[in-house]
Structure formats: C-alpha cells, structure tokens
C-alpha positions in Angstrom: 204.6 79.3 37.9 205.1 80.8 41.5 204.2 84.2 39.6 200.9 83.3 38.0 199.5 81.6 41.0 200.1 84.5 43.0 198.5 87.1 40.7 195.4 84.3 40.4 195.0 84.7 44.4 195.2 88.1 44.4 192.5 88.6 41.7 190.2 86.3 43.5 190.5 88.7 47.1 189.5 91.8 45.2 186.4 90.0 43.4 185.3 88.5 46.7 185.8 92.1 48.8 183.5 93.6 45.7 180.5 91.2 45.8 178.2 92.5 48.3 175.8 94.7 46.2 175.3 98.2 46.9 172.1 99.3 49.0 169.6 101.0 47.1 168.6 104.6 48.3 165.5 104.5 50.6 162.2 105.7 49.7 161.8 108.9 51.9 158.0 109.4 50.7 155.6 110.0 53.8 151.9 108.8 52.8 150.0 110.9 55.6 146.6 111.0 54.0 143.9 108.5 53.0 141.3 109.2 51.0 138.1 107.3 50.8 135.7 108.2 47.8 132.0 107.0 48.0 130.0 106.6 45.2 126.7 107.4 45.2 124.7 104.8 43.2 120.9 105.0 43.1 119.4 101.7 43.8 117.7 100.6 40.4 116.3 97.0 41.3 114.9 96.3 45.1 114.4 92.4 45.8 110.8 91.3 46.6 111.6 90.9 50.3 113.2 94.0 51.1 111.0 96.5 52.6 112.8 100.3 52.7 110.9 102.6 55.3 112.3 106.0 56.5 112.5 106.5 60.1 109.8 108.1 61.8 109.1 109.7 65.4 105.8 109.2 66.9 104.1 111.0 70.1 100.8 108.9 69.9 101.8 106.2 73.0 103.5 108.9 75.3 101.6 109.6 78.3 101.2 112.9 80.0 103.3 113.3 83.6 100.6 113.1 86.0 102.7 113.7 89.2 105.2 116.3 89.3 108.8 115.6 88.4 110.4 114.9 91.9 114.2 116.1 91.6 116.9 114.0 93.1 117.6 114.2 96.9 120.7 113.0 98.9 119.5 109.6 101.1 118.7 110.4 104.3 118.3 108.4 107.5 115.5 109.8 108.8 111.7 108.6 108.0 108.8 110.8 108.7 104.7 110.4 108.8 102.2 113.0 109.2 98.9 111.9 108.8 95.8 114.2 109.8 92.0 112.3 110.1 88.6 112.9 110.8 85.7 110.1 111.5 82.3 111.2 111.4 78.9 109.7 111.8 75.4 111.0 111.8 72.2 109.8 112.5 68.9 112.1 111.2 65.0 111.1 111.8 61.8 112.9 110.1 58.5 111.8 111.0 60.5 108.2 112.1 57.5 106.1 113.8 60.1 104.0 115.4 61.2 107.3 117.4 65.3 108.4 117.7 67.4 111.4 118.3 69.3 113.5 115.7 73.2 113.1 116.5 76.3 113.6 115.1 79.7 112.5 116.2 83.3 113.6 115.2 86.5 112.2 116.2 89.7 113.9 115.3 93.1 112.2 115.1 96.7 113.0 114.4 100.0 111.0 114.3 103.5 111.9 113.7 106.7 109.9 113.5 110.3 110.8 113.3 112.5 107.5 113.1 116.0 107.1 112.4 118.0 104.1 111.4 121.6 103.8 110.3 123.9 100.7 111.1 124.0 100.3 114.6 121.6 103.2 115.9 117.8 103.5 116.0 115.9 106.2 117.3 112.0 105.7 117.1 109.8 108.8 118.2 106.0 109.0 117.8 103.4 111.2 118.8 99.4 110.2 119.1 96.8 112.8 119.5 92.9 112.0 119.4 90.0 114.1 120.6 86.0 113.4 120.0 82.7 114.7 120.5 78.9 113.8 120.1 76.3 116.1 119.7 72.7 114.7 120.3 69.3 116.3 120.3 67.9 117.1 123.4 71.2 116.9 125.4 74.5 118.8 126.0 77.7 118.1 123.9 79.8 115.3 125.2 83.4 114.0 125.0 83.8 110.5 123.3 87.7 110.3 123.2 90.5 112.2 124.7 94.0 111.1 124.4 97.7 112.5 124.4 100.4 109.5 123.7 104.2 110.4 123.0 106.8 107.5 123.1 110.5 107.8 122.3 112.7 104.8 122.0 116.7 104.6 121.6 118.2 101.5 120.7 121.8 100.5 119.6 123.0 97.1 118.2 126.2 95.6 118.2 126.6 94.3 114.6 124.4 94.9 111.4 123.1 91.6 111.2 121.2 91.0 114.9 117.6 92.4 114.9 118.0 93.0 118.9 118.8 96.4 120.2 119.9 97.6 123.5 117.2 100.0 124.2 116.1 103.2 126.4 112.1 103.9 126.1 110.1 106.9 127.5 106.5 107.2 127.2 104.0 110.1 128.5 100.3 109.8 128.4 97.6 112.3 129.4 94.4 114.1 128.1 93.5 117.2 127.3 90.0 118.3 129.1 87.9 117.3 132.0 86.0 114.1 131.6 82.7 113.4 133.5 80.9 110.4 134.6 77.4 111.5 132.1 75.2 112.9 133.1 76.7 114.8 136.1 78.9 117.6 134.5 79.7 119.0 138.1 82.1 116.8 139.4 85.0 115.8 137.0 86.5 112.5 137.2 89.4 113.3 135.5 91.4 116.1 134.0 94.5 117.3 131.9 97.7 115.7 134.2 95.1 113.8 136.2 96.3 111.4 135.7 99.5 111.5 133.9 101.6 108.8 133.4 105.4 108.6 132.6 107.3 105.4 131.8 111.5 105.2 131.9 113.5 102.2 131.4 116.0 100.2 129.9 116.0 96.7 128.4 116.4 95.0 124.9 114.4 95.4 121.9 113.7 93.3 118.9 113.0 95.0 115.8 112.4 93.5 112.2 113.9 94.4 109.4 110.8 95.7 108.0 110.1 97.7 111.6 106.4 96.4 111.3 107.1 94.1 114.4 108.6 95.8 117.7 109.0 93.8 120.7 110.5 95.5 123.8 111.1 94.0 127.0 112.5 95.9 130.0 113.1 94.2 133.7 113.8 97.7 135.1 111.3 100.5 134.4 110.0 103.5 136.5 106.3 104.6 136.3 105.3 107.6 137.6 101.7 108.7 138.2 100.5 112.4 138.5 97.4 113.8 139.4 97.8 117.4 140.0 94.1 118.5 140.6 94.3 119.0 143.9 90.6 117.8 144.8 91.0 114.4 143.0 94.6 114.2 144.8 92.7 114.7 148.0 90.5 111.4 147.2 93.3 109.0 146.5 92.4 108.9 142.8 94.6 107.0 140.3 96.5 105.2 143.1 98.2 108.6 144.8 98.1 108.5 148.7 94.6 110.3 149.5 93.9 113.1 152.3 93.9 112.9 156.0 90.8 114.0 156.8 89.0 115.0 160.2 85.7 113.6 161.8 83.9 116.8 160.1 85.6 115.5 157.0 87.9 118.7 156.8 91.4 118.0 155.1 94.2 117.8 157.5 97.1 116.5 155.3 96.6 117.0 151.7 96.5 114.4 149.2 100.3 113.6 147.5 100.0 114.5 143.6 102.1 111.8 142.7 103.0 108.3 142.6 106.2 106.3 141.9 106.3 102.5 140.9 109.2 100.3 139.7 108.8 97.3 137.8 108.7 94.9 134.8 107.6 96.3 131.2 106.6 94.6 128.1 105.4 96.4 125.0 104.6 95.4 121.5 103.8 97.0 118.4 103.1 95.2 115.1 101.8 96.2 112.1 100.7 94.1 109.0 98.4 94.1 105.9 95.7 91.1 106.3 94.6 91.5 103.0 94.7 94.1 99.9 93.7 97.5 101.4 93.3 95.9 104.5 95.9 97.0 107.6 96.2 95.9 111.2 98.0 97.8 114.3 98.4 96.2 117.2 99.8 97.8 120.5 99.9 96.2 123.8 101.5 97.4 127.1 102.0 94.9 130.0 103.4 96.4 133.5 103.5 95.2 137.0 105.2 96.9 140.3 108.0 94.8 142.1 107.3 96.6 145.2 103.7 96.9 146.0 101.8 94.4 144.0 104.2 92.4 142.1 102.3 90.0 139.6 99.2 92.1 139.5 99.5 93.4 135.6 98.3 96.4 134.3 97.0 96.1 130.8 97.0 98.7 127.8 96.0 97.1 124.8 95.1 98.7 121.5 93.7 97.0 118.3 92.9 98.9 114.9 91.6 97.6 111.7 92.4 100.3 108.9 90.0 99.3 105.6 91.3 101.9 102.7 88.9 102.9 100.1 91.1 104.8 98.3 93.9 107.4 99.1 92.2 109.7 101.2 88.8 107.8 102.8 89.3 104.9 105.2 87.2 102.9 107.5 88.5 102.4 111.1 87.2 99.6 113.7 89.4 99.7 116.6 89.2 98.3 120.2 91.0 99.6 123.5 91.0 97.6 126.5 92.7 99.0 129.9 93.0 97.2 133.0 94.7 99.4 136.2 94.4 98.0 139.6 94.4 101.6 140.9 91.7 103.2 139.0 88.9 102.4 141.3 85.1 102.6 140.4 81.6 103.1 142.5 83.6 105.0 145.2 80.8 105.7 147.9 80.9 108.6 150.0 78.0 109.5 152.9 76.7 112.5 153.9 79.5 114.0 156.1 81.8 113.4 153.2 83.3 110.0 154.8 84.1 107.5 152.3 82.2 104.3 153.0 83.6 102.3 150.1 86.9 102.8 148.3 85.7 101.2 145.1 86.9 98.3 143.3 89.0 98.4 139.6 87.6 97.4 136.6 88.0 96.4 133.1 87.9 99.2 130.9 86.9 98.5 127.2 86.0 101.0 124.3 85.0 100.1 120.7 85.2 102.5 117.8 83.7 102.1 114.2 84.0 105.0 112.1 84.5 106.0 108.1 86.5 109.2 107.6 89.0 111.0 105.7 92.9 110.8 106.4 95.5 113.2 104.6 99.2 112.6 104.6 102.0 115.1 104.0 
C-alpha cells in the first residue's frame, strides 16, 4: 500500500509540470503597404434637388489697378509735407460803362515739413514761404505778400502716456524784397533782414496724439530784432536804437543793427476739419518783454480756411493780424531831416481770398 501511494504522488507531480501549454510560434509577417482602390461609377440617377456645376473662374468683376502698386517699405519715424501752391485772381474790362482797370494778381506759397516722433522724442521743422505780386493797368508792378518763416521745436517727455513735453523752440522770420508805402517807390520801409526776427527759448509743450493741436509756453525766450539796412537802422526802425544826429541832420553815431529782448512767449498751432473738405489752420504767437515793457503784448495771429474742391484745386480765405509796439507809423521829419514826430504803433491787418492750385509731393 505504501508503494502504491508513492507511485501515485510521483505521477501527479509529473503531470503538474507538463500542464503549461506550449506557446504557438509568432507570426513574423509585416504588412507595410495599404492599398485603397477606388471604383469610378458613373452616376445614373441624380435627385431633383441636386445641382451639379463645374467651377468657373471669371474676371468680369475685376477692376483695373489705377494706382501704381506700392512696394513694402520699412516704417519710418519721420513724416514729411511738401506742398506748392499758387493763387490767381484776374479782372478784365471791355467797353465797361461803370469803369475799372484790368488787373491780375498772383500769390505763390510753399510749405515744407520734416517731423520726427518716436517714444519720448519729438522734433518738428516747418518752413513756409510766400510771395505775391499785383499788376494793374496804368501802374507799375506792386508787391502784395512777402514772407519767409522757419520754425524748429525739439521736445522730450518722460513717458509715452503723457502729452506734455519739455521743449526748446527756435523761430526765424524775415522777407525777400523791399517793401514800400505805395505810390512812393524811392524810400523802402523794409528790406531783407530789415527786419529779421529770431526767437530762442525753452519751456513746455502740450501736443495732442493727432499732432493737430500744439500749445507751447516758454517763460524764458530771447527775441532778437535785426535791421541790417543802415539807413533804416539810423531812423530807429523796428525798435533798434536810432542814430545820433547833429543840428544839421548829419549822423554822428550810426544806429544799431540789432535789438535784444528777453520775455515770455506763448504759441499755439491748431488744425481741424470743420466740415467735409473745409479745413481750418490757426497760428497764434503772443510775446511780452520783461526788461523794457512787460505787459505790452506783441501779437502775430494767422487764421486760414482751406476749401478743397478736388485733389489739386483749393480756395483759401485767410487773415493775418500783427501788433508790435516797436513798429511805428506816420513818422514826421522836417526839412532839415529832424524827426518831429516818431510816430505810433498801430494794428496791422491783412485779408486774403484766392482760388488756386496746390501740389503735394
């Protein structure tokens, strides 16, 4: 019995070890190509609501390129304005019973700007030039306008949010040719650099984001008046110290050619569109001298309306008002050349109306 029991145990152990089935061999076949076949079957039945169309490219609604294609340019922090213009007016009479003289007037003007703005720095440079003539039947050619004006303003701000700048400003104004009190053509009352004005000062500026509004306030500005024509300087024109004369009217000490002032300056430039194709330009300058006549304000105010007809034709309505107590009128001199009445300052006013052509480039 013991022998039978031992044989039974050994037989069961052998069966337990062989009970794990053998693994089947791994399929080593690799499929690396997938083939998709498409069967082209012609559509026999088309539902009524289906509309099969072929794509068609049409150029019927394509518009021609009227302007030359502008290539990409690297953005610049400089902006510029180049503008030339001429205004003309003419009157002609033929057998006109009410009378009148034929005349023609022309006014040429130019404006150039080079302005720089980047983050904290702003630098504006403006040059304006005007010259006008009038020809009338029966009299010689006369000058109607004459101006040369240059302005440069450099500003710095502490951050890019504020519109207030620390500014330094320089202005220069003069004229091109002789000015006369018509019909007198022998004695000029003004010449090139007689007068000539130069302003240099420091202060603060408020400049809007659109750069259409500019307010400059300077508590310290030097104004230099130049009279480089000695004859006008001897007369003490435009505020310079006049010549010292003897009893016979002969010059003992020549007049000075310059006059320096130190004062307070406020300037304002404002451009806005009142309505469609109607633009307004305002330029105002107020100056008072600390040393000789504080509180007596010199005024230089220009107001212009530009009515735009199209790209080239514009109508201009403008006024210009000047008051300077250094410019005297109605000066009286006796037969010996002695000044009996030095004259008095007066308000100067000019009005312009013209239709002309402008060209920007």
